[in-house]
C-alpha positions, 0 to 999 in steps of 0.5 A: 233727321231730328227736327226741333221747333221753337214755339214763340208765345206772345203774351200781350199786356193790355190796359184800359184807361178811362178819362173821367171828369166834367164837360170841357176839362180836356179829356179828348185833348189829353187822349189826342195828345197821348195817342197822336201828339195832336192838339185842336182848339175845337171842342166837341161833346163826346158820348163815349169813344175808345181809342187804342195805342200800342206802346213798348215797355221793357221791350214788350208790346203793351196795348192801351185802350183809352176811353174818352167818356162824356162829361155831361151829367146826363151821360153819367150812368153811361160812363160808369160802364167804361170804368168797370174794368179799367186799370187806371183813370184820370179825374178832377171831381170828387163824385167821379172818384166815389162813382169809380170806387163803387163801380170798378171791379178790381183795384185800379191806379188813379191819377189826377191830371190838372189840365190847362195849366197854360191858362191865366186863371186856374180853377184849382191851384197846384197846392190844392191839387197836391194836397187833395192827391195826397189825401186820396193817395193818388198820382197827380200831374199838371199838364197843358195839351195846348203847350204839349206838356208831356204827361207823366209816364202813364201807369202803362 
């Protein structure tokens, strides 16, 4: 009796996303919204936490690692280690882009997320954000984790 075996090869795609920016801009809130569709008004300092989420893209499981980095200056050298191997990242400050470009080991997608658009006063106008992203050739999206504004389809 002749037997045939089919070997199923599962190649799982894997992406790392590092959320960078100064303290209290909403990095942790963005991750919680993306990962668990949650929002909390409580704000706590983050030293560096990795979360994982599996999403389906084109009928294929894709594992996403989300790095929630510390925004305080005293942790700056620590956060650089998180984005050495990242495929995409989120940012709000010029110096973060320079650090990222200097330390990232491979080409990466950069995305600027303007968070807290639900607030009456804004630190950065829509026009300024769009002009900046065009100059830097990066994706831009305005969001509100409080209002659960969906994030642009992430690069993964």
